[in-house]
C-alpha positions as a Python dict, from the first residue, in 0.01 Angstrom:
ca = {
    (1, 'F'): (0, 0, 0),
    (2, 'R'): (-144, 316, 164),
    (3, 'S'): (81, 635, -29),
    (4, 'D'): (-28, 862, 261),
    (5, 'L'): (196, 655, 498),
    (6, 'Q'): (537, 595, 498),
    (7, 'W'): (654, 243, 601),
    (8, 'I'): (934, 97, 755),
    (9, 'L'): (1024, -294, 751),
    (10, 'F'): (1161, -427, 1060),
    (11, 'C'): (1224, -845, 1007),
    (12, 'A'): (1516, -1060, 1134),
    (13, 'D'): (1668, -1304, 840),
    (14, 'L'): (1545, -1668, 823),
    (15, 'P'): (1591, -1981, 648),
    (16, 'S'): (1361, -2109, 510),
    (17, 'L'): (1264, -2564, 536),
    (18, 'I'): (1003, -2740, 336),
    (19, 'Q'): (788, -2953, 580),
    (20, 'E'): (750, -3385, 485),
    (21, 'G'): (418, -3440, 662),
    (22, 'P'): (191, -3277, 893),
    (23, 'Q'): (518, -3116, 1030),
    (24, 'C'): (404, -2758, 963),
    (25, 'G'): (480, -2610, 1343),
    (26, 'L'): (770, -2819, 1385),
    (27, 'V'): (948, -2684, 1132),
    (28, 'A'): (800, -2316, 1191),
    (29, 'L'): (919, -2387, 1547),
    (30, 'W'): (1282, -2508, 1348),
    (31, 'M'): (1297, -2178, 1174),
    (32, 'A'): (1269, -1961, 1524),
    (33, 'G'): (1497, -2169, 1655),
    (34, 'T'): (1792, -2089, 1390),
    (35, 'V'): (1679, -1737, 1518),
    (36, 'L'): (1700, -1837, 1908),
    (37, 'V'): (1990, -2060, 1884),
    (38, 'P'): (2214, -1938, 1647),
    (39, 'P'): (2322, -2062, 1377),
    (40, 'S'): (2134, -2374, 1278),
    (41, 'G'): (1940, -2413, 1605),
    (42, 'I'): (1789, -2745, 1666),
    (43, 'P'): (1777, -3049, 1392),
    (44, 'L'): (1394, -3107, 1316),
    (45, 'E'): (1448, -3456, 1354),
    (46, 'R'): (1546, -3374, 1725),
    (47, 'L'): (1276, -3174, 1788),
    (48, 'L'): (1008, -3412, 1645),
    (49, 'Q'): (1174, -3668, 1839),
    (50, 'M'): (1125, -3487, 2176),
    (51, 'A'): (703, -3409, 2074),
    (52, 'V'): (625, -3766, 2032),
    (53, 'E'): (838, -3904, 2338),
    (54, 'R'): (638, -3617, 2578),
    (55, 'G'): (279, -3707, 2375),
    (56, 'Y'): (269, -3416, 2238),
    (57, 'T'): (223, -3591, 1852),
    (58, 'A'): (219, -3874, 1670),
    (59, 'Q'): (331, -3743, 1316),
    (60, 'G'): (412, -3398, 1352),
    (61, 'E'): (114, -3227, 1372),
    (62, 'M'): (94, -3004, 1672),
    (63, 'F'): (-283, -2891, 1759),
    (64, 'S'): (-170, -2715, 2100),
    (65, 'V'): (-5, -2416, 2146),
    (66, 'A'): (54, -2504, 2533),
    (67, 'N'): (232, -2799, 2424),
    (68, 'M'): (453, -2636, 2142),
    (69, 'G'): (515, -2365, 2404),
    (70, 'R'): (678, -2654, 2634),
    (71, 'L'): (875, -2809, 2310),
    (72, 'A'): (992, -2436, 2318),
    (73, 'E'): (1098, -2414, 2649),
    (74, 'E'): (1294, -2760, 2649),
    (75, 'A'): (1406, -2814, 2348),
    (76, 'L'): (1528, -2461, 2246),
    (77, 'G'): (1622, -2286, 2614),
    (78, 'C'): (1411, -2012, 2519),
    (79, 'Q'): (1153, -1783, 2693),
    (80, 'V'): (793, -1791, 2563),
    (81, 'E'): (456, -1632, 2652),
    (82, 'L'): (169, -1784, 2548),
    (83, 'L'): (-129, -1561, 2402),
    (84, 'R'): (-490, -1591, 2477),
    (85, 'G'): (-786, -1396, 2355),
    (86, 'G'): (-678, -1370, 2015),
    (87, 'L'): (-387, -1093, 1826),
    (88, 'G'): (-631, -762, 1900),
    (89, 'G'): (-679, -599, 2193),
    (90, 'P'): (-357, -543, 2474),
    (91, 'N'): (-234, -860, 2283),
    (92, 'R'): (-119, -655, 1972),
    (93, 'G'): (98, -385, 2122),
    (94, 'R'): (265, -660, 2282),
    (95, 'V'): (296, -835, 1942),
    (96, 'L'): (404, -538, 1759),
    (97, 'Q'): (669, -440, 1989),
    (98, 'H'): (770, -855, 2025),
    (99, 'L'): (833, -860, 1681),
    (100, 'V'): (987, -460, 1624),
    (101, 'S'): (1267, -600, 1854),
    (102, 'G'): (1348, -905, 1620),
    (103, 'H'): (1234, -1200, 1802),
    (104, 'P'): (974, -1450, 1614),
    (105, 'L'): (590, -1507, 1680),
    (106, 'L'): (442, -1863, 1601),
    (107, 'I'): (32, -1890, 1491),
    (108, 'P'): (-132, -2122, 1436),
    (109, 'Y'): (-417, -2052, 1154),
    (110, 'P'): (-633, -2240, 895),
    (111, 'S'): (-519, -2186, 578),
    (112, 'I'): (-618, -2297, 180),
    (113, 'S'): (-383, -2325, -118),
    (114, 'Y'): (-472, -2052, -323),
    (115, 'D'): (-256, -2178, -642),
    (116, 'E'): (8, -2395, -738),
    (117, 'D'): (271, -2189, -536),
    (118, 'F'): (89, -2341, -265),
    (119, 'N'): (87, -1970, -81),
    (120, 'H'): (-107, -2106, 233),
    (121, 'E'): (-229, -1755, 355),
    (122, 'P'): (-497, -1709, 652),
    (123, 'C'): (-849, -1784, 569),
    (124, 'R'): (-1157, -1836, 807),
    (125, 'R'): (-1206, -2221, 735),
    (126, 'K'): (-1250, -2340, 1114),
    (127, 'G'): (-964, -2509, 1145),
    (128, 'Y'): (-993, -2770, 880),
    (129, 'K'): (-667, -2717, 751),
    (130, 'A'): (-504, -2598, 1063),
    (131, 'H'): (-128, -2455, 1002),
    (132, 'W'): (131, -2291, 1125),
    (133, 'A'): (353, -1988, 1031),
    (134, 'V'): (678, -1779, 1194),
    (135, 'S'): (698, -1429, 1225),
    (136, 'T'): (991, -1239, 1277),
    (137, 'G'): (894, -906, 1085),
    (138, 'V'): (653, -662, 1084),
    (139, 'L'): (572, -373, 793),
    (140, 'L'): (462, -82, 917),
    (141, 'G'): (270, 247, 777),
    (142, 'V'): (334, 532, 970),
    (143, 'Q'): (298, 922, 932),
    (144, 'G'): (636, 963, 976),
    (145, 'V'): (995, 819, 1038),
    (146, 'P'): (1204, 877, 1333),
    (147, 'S'): (1504, 1000, 1245),
    (148, 'P'): (1825, 915, 1292),
    (149, 'G'): (1917, 531, 1271),
    (150, 'Y'): (1698, 480, 944),
    (151, 'A'): (1751, 433, 606),
    (152, 'E'): (1548, 469, 284),
    (153, 'D'): (1557, 175, 48),
    (154, 'P'): (1717, 243, -294),
    (155, 'E'): (1504, 62, -483),
    (156, 'L'): (1176, 145, -291),
    (157, 'P'): (1099, 567, -238),
    (158, 'G'): (912, 546, 62),
    (159, 'L'): (1011, 229, 232),
    (160, 'F'): (1262, 246, 538),
    (161, 'H'): (1484, 12, 734),
    (162, 'P'): (1654, 20, 1075),
    (163, 'V'): (2008, 110, 1017),
    (164, 'P'): (2229, -220, 1178),
    (165, 'S'): (2389, -99, 1464),
    (166, 'V'): (2298, 253, 1479),
    (167, 'P'): (2055, 345, 1802),
    (168, 'H'): (1711, 409, 1651),
    (169, 'Q'): (1415, 540, 1817),
    (170, 'L'): (1096, 351, 1741),
    (171, 'P'): (790, 475, 1545),
    (172, 'S'): (465, 530, 1664),
    (173, 'L'): (283, 188, 1596),
    (174, 'P'): (0, 211, 1405),
    (175, 'E'): (-372, 280, 1588),
    (176, 'E'): (-600, -73, 1574),
    (177, 'G'): (-793, -33, 1314),
    (178, 'S'): (-564, 152, 1070),
    (179, 'L'): (-676, -30, 791),
    (180, 'G'): (-363, -170, 577),
    (181, 'A'): (-85, -2, 787),
    (182, 'V'): (43, -337, 976),
    (183, 'Y'): (170, -679, 791),
    (184, 'L'): (321, -965, 908),
    (185, 'L'): (689, -1073, 713),
    (186, 'S'): (566, -1430, 800),
    (187, 'K'): (739, -1825, 668),
    (188, 'Q'): (609, -2161, 687),
    (189, 'G'): (647, -2524, 592),
    (190, 'K'): (503, -2513, 215),
    (191, 'S'): (710, -2243, 61),
    (192, 'W'): (1006, -2109, 19),
    (193, 'H'): (939, -1776, -6),
    (194, 'Y'): (885, -1500, 231),
    (195, 'Q'): (509, -1411, 242),
    (196, 'L'): (363, -1056, 408),
    (197, 'W'): (27, -1121, 538),
    (198, 'D'): (-203, -814, 653),
    (199, 'Y'): (-255, -809, 1050),
    (200, 'D'): (-586, -775, 1048),
    (201, 'Q'): (-648, -1128, 821),
    (202, 'V'): (-421, -1283, 1074),
    (203, 'Q'): (-596, -1180, 1378),
    (204, 'D'): (-930, -1270, 1193),
    (205, 'S'): (-828, -1600, 1083),
    (206, 'N'): (-628, -1705, 1420),
    (207, 'L'): (-942, -1668, 1573),
    (208, 'Q'): (-1133, -1909, 1339),
    (209, 'L'): (-932, -2226, 1466),
    (210, 'T'): (-1263, -2446, 1601),
    (211, 'D'): (-1315, -2749, 1448),
    (212, 'F'): (-1099, -3114, 1366),
    (213, 'S'): (-1111, -3199, 981),
    (214, 'P'): (-1305, -3437, 904),
    (215, 'S'): (-1127, -3581, 632),
    (216, 'R'): (-881, -3597, 877),
    (217, 'A'): (-1097, -3778, 1166),
    (218, 'A'): (-1153, -4075, 877),
    (219, 'D'): (-793, -4068, 716),
    (220, 'G'): (-725, -4383, 953),
    (221, 'R'): (-424, -4188, 1109),
    (222, 'V'): (-382, -4129, 1469),
    (223, 'Y'): (-351, -3735, 1581),
    (224, 'V'): (-274, -3599, 1896),
    (225, 'V'): (-560, -3375, 1996),
    (226, 'P'): (-583, -3211, 2313),
    (227, 'A'): (-889, -3230, 2585),
    (228, 'G'): (-1136, -2946, 2426),
    (229, 'G'): (-1048, -3023, 2094),
    (230, 'V'): (-897, -2733, 1863),
    (231, 'R'): (-1095, -2474, 1987),
    (232, 'A'): (-944, -2551, 2318),
    (233, 'G'): (-575, -2646, 2169),
    (234, 'L'): (-529, -2350, 1889),
    (235, 'C'): (-746, -2092, 1882),
    (236, 'G'): (-712, -1742, 1928),
    (237, 'Q'): (-384, -1817, 2085),
    (238, 'A'): (-12, -1754, 1959),
    (239, 'L'): (352, -1792, 2106),
    (240, 'L'): (616, -1502, 2167),
    (241, 'L'): (977, -1659, 2191),
    (242, 'R'): (1244, -1494, 2311),
    (243, 'P'): (1601, -1607, 2383),
}
């Protein structure tokens, strides 16, 4: 991380859940639900049942951000904002303000497994390995930490956390193009652990969702893909969820 910056970590705690089959989107929604409908959200089995009954999925796959938003509204009773046009431009500030406020962001992205731990980090693979993650945290590199309301981490000098129940001024958000200054703290259904992803990498990856995997198309299984395919259903889109 850049040594010329101080760092503030905003994070709402999330449980982990490992997916079975192509349920990454529903698992991400379940994790988001524990924040929106505490303490335990809505059972994953109920989310799957509702998605199947409404024709959004056949096996748990979710290739439509719009359908995911409809499912979230109905199942979790939350407010849903569907972002189009990617995570950059005017959407960038909305996403960062949303995460700083402690609300979940659902993101589809192409992924690739880098090692035996199945990190499934965002990559640029045209949607062949379309995956979903939920972010409830953001790490910001800032010129200075506002005072009061933040405490420095006792083990990591230069890293600050908002103090619970203490009013704090929000920092100035890093401008677009500030390389290495914004990271999303995310979870997804292939790992028990949090993952820290560079915002620009996630933004670029989210815009790569254009094609349905040829291997999936030939595997003999039924998938629900919206009119217009993966590009229409996922590319450049994300969901902001609020209670």
